[in-house]
C-alpha positions as CSV (number, residue, x, y, z in Angstrom):
1,M,34.0,17.4,23.4
2,G,30.8,18.5,21.5
3,I,27.3,17.1,21.1
4,R,28.6,15.2,17.7
5,A,31.6,13.8,19.4
6,A,29.6,12.8,22.5
7,L,27.1,11.0,20.2
8,V,29.9,8.9,18.6
9,L,31.0,8.1,22.1
10,I,27.5,6.7,23.0
11,L,27.6,4.4,20.2
12,F,31.0,3.2,21.4
13,L,29.7,2.6,24.9
14,L,26.4,0.8,23.8
15,P,27.7,-2.6,25.1
16,R,28.4,-1.1,28.5
17,L,25.0,1.0,28.4
18,A,22.8,-1.6,27.4
19,A,20.5,-1.3,30.2
20,A,20.5,2.6,30.3
21,G,19.7,5.6,28.3
22,C,16.8,8.1,27.4
23,Q,13.5,7.6,25.8
24,S,10.4,9.6,25.2
25,L,7.1,8.3,26.5
26,T,3.6,9.6,26.7
27,H,1.5,9.4,29.9
28,E,-2.2,10.5,30.3
29,G,-1.4,12.5,26.8
30,R,1.4,14.1,28.2
31,R,5.0,13.7,26.8
32,Y,8.1,13.2,28.9
33,T,11.8,12.2,28.6
34,V,13.0,9.4,30.8
35,C,16.4,8.7,31.5
36,S,17.1,5.4,33.2
37,F,20.2,3.8,34.8
38,D,21.5,1.0,36.7
39,P,23.8,2.4,39.4
40,V,25.8,-0.8,39.4
41,Q,26.9,-0.3,35.8
42,T,26.7,3.6,35.6
43,Q,28.6,6.1,37.6
44,L,26.1,8.6,38.7
45,R,27.6,11.8,40.6
46,M,27.1,15.4,41.4
47,F,28.9,18.4,40.1
48,L,28.9,22.0,41.4
49,R,32.3,23.7,40.9
50,D,35.2,23.4,38.6
51,D,38.7,22.8,39.6
52,T,39.3,26.5,40.2
53,G,36.2,26.8,42.4
54,Q,34.0,28.4,39.8
55,I,30.4,27.3,39.6
56,I,30.0,24.9,36.5
57,G,26.6,26.4,35.6
58,S,26.1,24.7,32.1
59,F,26.4,21.6,30.3
60,A,29.0,22.9,28.0
61,R,31.5,23.6,30.9
62,L,30.6,20.3,32.4
63,E,31.9,18.5,29.2
64,A,34.8,20.7,29.3
65,L,35.7,19.7,33.0
66,L,35.2,16.1,32.4
67,D,37.2,16.2,29.1
68,S,40.2,17.5,31.2
69,R,39.9,14.4,33.3
70,G,39.6,12.1,30.7
71,A,35.8,11.3,31.1
72,V,32.6,12.3,29.4
73,P,28.9,13.0,30.5
74,I,26.5,10.5,29.1
75,F,23.7,12.2,30.8
76,A,23.1,15.2,32.9
77,M,20.4,17.2,34.5
78,N,19.8,20.2,36.8
79,G,20.2,18.5,40.1
80,G,18.4,20.3,42.7
81,M,17.5,23.9,44.0
82,Y,19.9,26.7,44.8
83,H,20.2,30.3,45.9
84,P,20.8,33.2,43.7
85,D,24.5,32.5,43.9
86,R,23.9,29.0,42.8
87,A,24.7,27.5,46.2
88,P,22.7,24.6,47.1
89,V,19.5,25.3,49.2
90,G,19.8,22.1,51.3
91,L,22.2,19.2,51.6
92,Y,24.8,18.8,49.2
93,I,27.6,16.1,49.2
94,E,30.2,15.7,46.6
95,D,33.0,13.2,46.6
96,G,32.1,12.5,50.2
97,Q,32.5,16.0,51.3
98,V,29.4,17.6,53.0
99,L,29.4,21.1,51.2
100,A,25.9,22.4,52.5
101,P,24.0,21.1,55.6
102,T,20.5,19.3,55.7
103,V,17.6,21.7,56.0
104,A,14.6,19.7,57.8
105,R,12.2,22.6,58.8
106,A,9.4,23.8,56.7
107,G,9.8,26.8,54.6
108,P,8.5,28.9,51.8
109,G,8.6,27.6,48.2
110,N,8.4,23.9,46.7
111,F,11.7,23.1,48.7
112,G,10.0,23.9,52.2
113,M,6.8,22.0,51.3
114,L,7.5,19.0,53.6
115,P,8.0,16.2,53.0
116,N,10.9,17.0,50.9
117,G,13.7,14.5,50.4
118,I,17.3,13.6,49.2
119,L,19.0,11.8,46.4
120,C,21.7,9.7,47.7
121,L,24.3,8.2,45.5
122,A,27.0,5.6,46.7
123,D,29.0,3.1,44.8
124,G,26.6,0.9,43.0
125,R,23.5,2.0,44.8
126,A,21.1,4.8,44.5
127,E,18.1,6.0,47.1
128,V,15.6,8.7,47.2
129,I,15.0,9.0,50.9
130,E,12.6,11.5,52.8
131,T,14.7,14.1,54.5
132,R,13.7,13.0,58.2
133,R,14.3,9.4,57.5
134,Y,17.6,10.4,56.2
135,L,18.6,12.3,59.5
136,D,17.3,8.9,61.3
137,R,19.5,6.7,59.3
138,M,22.4,8.9,58.2
139,P,23.2,6.5,55.2
140,E,26.5,6.7,53.5
141,C,26.4,8.9,50.4
142,R,29.3,9.6,48.2
143,H,27.2,12.2,46.4
144,A,24.0,13.7,47.6
145,T,21.4,16.6,46.7
146,Q,18.4,17.6,48.6
147,S,15.3,19.1,47.0
148,G,11.6,19.2,47.4
149,P,9.0,18.3,47.7
150,M,8.9,14.5,47.5
151,L,6.8,13.4,44.5
152,V,5.9,10.0,45.8
153,I,6.5,8.7,49.5
154,D,6.3,4.9,50.0
155,G,4.1,4.4,46.7
156,A,1.8,7.3,47.6
157,L,1.6,10.9,46.2
158,H,2.7,13.8,48.2
159,P,-0.3,14.8,50.5
160,R,-0.5,18.4,49.5
161,F,-0.6,17.6,45.8
162,L,-4.1,18.6,44.3
163,P,-5.5,16.6,41.4
164,D,-7.3,19.9,40.0
165,S,-4.3,22.1,40.5
166,T,-3.8,24.7,37.8
167,S,-0.2,25.3,38.6
168,R,1.7,24.1,35.5
169,H,5.4,24.2,34.9
170,I,8.2,22.2,32.9
171,R,9.3,19.8,35.7
172,N,12.1,17.3,36.4
173,G,12.5,14.8,38.9
174,V,14.1,11.5,40.1
175,G,12.9,8.3,41.4
176,V,14.3,4.8,42.2
177,D,12.4,1.6,41.5
178,A,12.2,-1.7,43.5
179,D,15.2,-2.9,41.4
180,G,17.2,0.1,42.4
181,R,17.3,1.4,38.9
182,V,17.2,5.3,39.0
183,H,14.7,7.1,36.6
184,F,15.3,10.7,35.9
185,A,12.4,12.5,34.1
186,I,11.5,15.9,32.6
187,S,8.4,17.2,31.1
188,A,8.0,18.3,27.5
189,R,5.3,20.8,28.4
190,P,4.1,22.3,31.8
191,V,2.4,19.9,34.1
192,T,1.1,19.9,37.6
193,F,2.8,18.3,40.7
194,H,0.0,15.8,40.7
195,E,0.4,14.8,37.1
196,F,4.1,14.8,37.4
197,A,4.2,12.5,40.4
198,R,1.6,10.1,38.6
199,L,4.4,9.3,36.2
200,F,6.7,8.1,38.6
201,R,4.1,6.2,40.6
202,D,2.2,4.7,37.9
203,V,4.5,4.3,35.0
204,L,8.1,4.3,36.5
205,G,7.0,2.3,39.4
206,T,9.2,4.2,41.9
207,P,7.9,4.2,45.4
208,Q,10.1,7.1,46.4
209,A,10.6,9.9,43.9
210,L,11.8,13.5,44.5
211,Y,11.1,16.7,42.6
212,L,14.4,18.6,41.4
213,D,13.0,21.8,40.0
214,G,10.6,23.6,37.5
215,K,11.0,26.3,35.1
216,I,14.8,26.0,34.8
217,S,14.6,22.2,34.3
218,R,17.1,21.1,31.6
219,L,18.6,18.0,30.1
220,F,21.8,16.9,28.5
221,A,21.4,13.4,26.5
222,P,23.7,13.1,23.8
223,D,22.0,9.6,22.9
224,I,19.0,11.4,21.8
225,N,21.0,14.6,20.6
226,R,19.7,16.8,23.3
227,A,21.4,19.5,25.0
228,D,19.4,22.1,26.7
229,G,20.5,25.8,27.2
230,G,19.4,28.5,29.3
231,L,20.4,30.4,32.6
232,P,23.1,29.0,34.7
233,M,22.5,26.2,36.8
234,G,23.6,25.2,40.6
235,P,24.0,21.5,41.1
236,I,24.2,19.2,38.3
237,V,23.5,15.4,38.4
238,A,25.2,13.5,36.0
239,A,26.3,10.0,34.5
240,V,30.0,9.8,33.7
241,A,32.0,7.3,31.8
242,D,35.7,7.1,30.9
243,A,36.6,8.5,27.5
244,P,37.8,6.1,25.0
245,R,41.5,5.7,24.4
């Protein structure tokens, strides 16, 4: 299914997606695209490999896979950091199976800038959880991905973010607000961690938010006619709907 067909499907599904979708917004002079979903109404899940065991890696291949299953993606985004072979760096759960273990230790790069965290998706529920809390609680997750650093923890920005930082990249992340709605965001231009985290804290109202990645950040959103290309991805987080019959 191509972008045009997917857009037609979005129009068909509008009654079911009344509280969901993507929009452009500007905060402190910086533009972002934010896609928001109610997990009670929308199936959110992770994807890594196709039915043959090959890494999916692109939105086009994700569309083809779902089409073969009688479903369509109504949203997708790169969903966590990965090794050169595109295997997840930290915890990865898909369809209830733990395919990569949790990594709780500090380490190099953004992933190892503790505290990092986990996006936990279950039937009708989504949660962003700091990794150590996840290990203490071990909540049930049908799908999960670990990334880092956390952007917002209990309503406060990550303690290592600097308001005067000059390190800017295209960035994407996810947060869950007090009502349980999930907000995925991607910046239109390079931003600092501090700037990006303020979007989640001050605009999206998410007391917990998680950085997914930078530089390779990409979005598939047929309701706004967007399907970013680029190098192959690792984990992909997506919202899925049944194809119309």
